[in-house]
Each structure stands twice: as structure tokens, then as C-alpha cells.
C-alpha positions, -999 to 999 in steps of 0.1 A, spaced: 151 -180 -74 134 -160 -97 110 -131 -91 73 -144 -91 38 -130 -90 5 -145 -79 -29 -134 -83 -61 -141 -61 -97 -129 -56 -104 -105 -30 -134 -83 -19 -122 -57 -41 -115 -79 -73 -83 -97 -83 -50 -85 -66 -16 -97 -75 15 -99 -53 51 -101 -65 79 -113 -49 117 -110 -55 126 -147 -52 140 -141 -17 106 -139 -1 106 -101 -1 72 -85 -13 80 -61 -43 45 -53 -53 9 -54 -48 -12 -48 -77 -47 -35 -74 -76 -46 -96 -68 -17 -120 -32 -22 -124 -13 -36 -153 8 -66 -144 45 -69 -150 55 -101 -169 71 -125 -145 64 -162 -136 31 -169 -119 39 -193 -92 30 -196 -54 57 -193 -29 56 -193 7 60 -155 8 31 -149 -17 7 -173 2 14 -153 33 7 -120 14 -25 -132 0 -34 -146 34 -26 -110 52 -43 -90 24 -76 -110 25 -77 -110 62 -72 -70 62 -100 -67 36 -123 -88 54 -116 -66 85 -98 -94 107 -62 -77 104 -52 -42 111 -13 -44 105 8 -62 82 38 -86 89 55 -89 57 90 -84 45 86 -58 18 115 -48 -6 116 -11 -15 147 -14 -36 151 11 -64 132 39 -48 147 71 -39 157 79 -3 130 105 -2 102 80 -11 115 55 10 113 82 40 77 90 28 64 56 28 81 48 62 61 78 77 31 65 59 35 31 74 33 49 110 -4 61 103 -26 40 128 -53 19 112 -84 39 110 -66 72 110 -56 95 84 -26 123 79 -23 150 55 4 152 26 16 181 47 17 165 80 39 136 65 62 164 47 66 177 83 72 144 100 101 137 77 119 170 81 107 185 46 80 210 57 62 224 25 73 195 4 32 180 4 33 178 -36 65 155 -34 48 135 -7 19 130 -28 43 119 -58 60 96 -34 30 79 -25 21 74 -60 54 52 -64 42 31 -36 49 -4 -49 29 -22 -22 -6 -2 -17 -25 -16 13 5 -32 28 20 5 31 -14 24 37 -10 53 12 -48 55 13 -44 70 48 -30 101 35 -56 129 25 -53 163 13 -52 192 41 -79 209 19 -105 182 25 -117 153 3 -95 120 -1 -73 126 -26 -58 102 -53 -51 66 -50 -34 43 -73 -65 20 -72 -87 50 -80 -107 72 -55 -137 47 -52 -112 21 -40 -95 46 -16 -129 56 -1 -135 21 4 -105 13 19 -110 44 44 -146 33 54 -134 -3 61 -110 11 85 -135 36 100 -162 9 102 -139 -12 124 -135 13 150 -172 20 157 
């Protein structure tokens, strides 16, 4: 099967999801993203991703159960994204804490760069990674979306 992409309307705008033709999710494209050229078609994997992302954004899901492909990313980036996946819903970790968790203390800038390469934002929650100095930091979908996602999760814990 060929790689495919599907778009759907969510509470944050139009989100698109791609898969590799084998059922593994390869990309989540936030409303501000440029979409890659590929066939637009619904598949079972894309329907499931749409369902889970919509549930998350409406406050009815705290964790994702999707097969994701991180093919083509460096070993360091995959280590960072694995550590980011371990940040519990409603909590945050600093770039420094992630660097320490993967055994590269002091590599907090590289952690930020790796988070920026996350092909599946929301599913791998890079929005939960914040600077030690305070504030919320950067995000692929923009700082307003990052704040909205953090607020969504914080609100669900009250």
C-alpha cells in the first residue's frame, strides 16, 4: 500500500494525519503545518488516529494507543521522543530533565531541537516539555496552541 494522508476538523482547527501504508502513523500535521504531497484517503489506521486525537482534544483521552513510525530520525531524537512519551498527562518536564533522563546532561538545547523534529505532535507530547527558566517555550503548532494543550490537560486534573 502507498502512504496516505487524511484531514479532519478538530477543536483546534484542521489536523491531518499520515500513515506509511502499513498502518503506522508517520505524521500529525497541526493547523499551521504545510502538508506533504500524498494520496488523501481514509484507512483504518488514519480513522483510529483521527478518533484518538479528537477524543484527546475533547478531554476524553489521556494516552494514545497508535503504532507510530519514527523511521529516518536519529537515535538521539528517538531517545528524546521516547523520554517525552513518558511524561504523564497533565505534567511537564524541562528540556534539562529530558537530557538527564536519556543520559546526556547538558544537552538541553539538543533536546529542544529533537522535540522540534517530532513528526507526531500531540501523540508524542512535546507540548509537555518546557524551559527551566519558566514560560512554555516553543512548539511546532505555535506557542498559543502549546498553551492551549497544557491548559486542557491542567483543567482535566482539577
